[in-house]
C-alpha positions, 0 to 999 in steps of 0.5 A: 132262699126265703121268699115272703109274698104279700097276699092282697093286691099281689097274689090276687087282684082284689082290694082288702077285704075282698079277694079278687081274681088270681093274678096272671102267672102268680100260681105258676111262679109261686109253685115253681119257686116252691118246687125249686126249693125256695121257702115260701111265706105268705105275708099278710096283715089279715087276721081272724076270718079274713085270714081264714078266707085267704088261706082257703083261697090259697088252698082252693087255688092249689098255691104252695106255701110253707108258712103264713105270717110266721118265720122259718123254724131255722130262723126262730132257732138261730135267733132264739124266738119269733119276731113280728117282722118276717125275715126273707131274702126277697119280699114280693109286694104290690106296695113297693116303690114303683109297681108290681112287676109281672110274675114271670119277671119276678121269677126271672129276677129271682132265678138269675140273682140267686147267689145262694 
């Protein structure tokens, strides 16, 4: 499955443009999802130096991912190009209706609803 994960407020606790602390279990869950064969896209509005800061944070924290703000190559080929909207089977974002679930709850949900 393709999983798009927001950066600000979702992976870390800071408020843009600051980068705060890594959210509890975010690294473990993201890395578990990646190691279990899911395609991870980091989905952020950051650009320029702010995006570079985010990439460096992810690399320093050893958080695994496949792409940032870019669709999976299979989807680009299937649809004949790249769209601004990232296609994913699941989107993880602190701006969803309600609140961001705990990362372990997110992992459980994805693992128990995986019908692919």
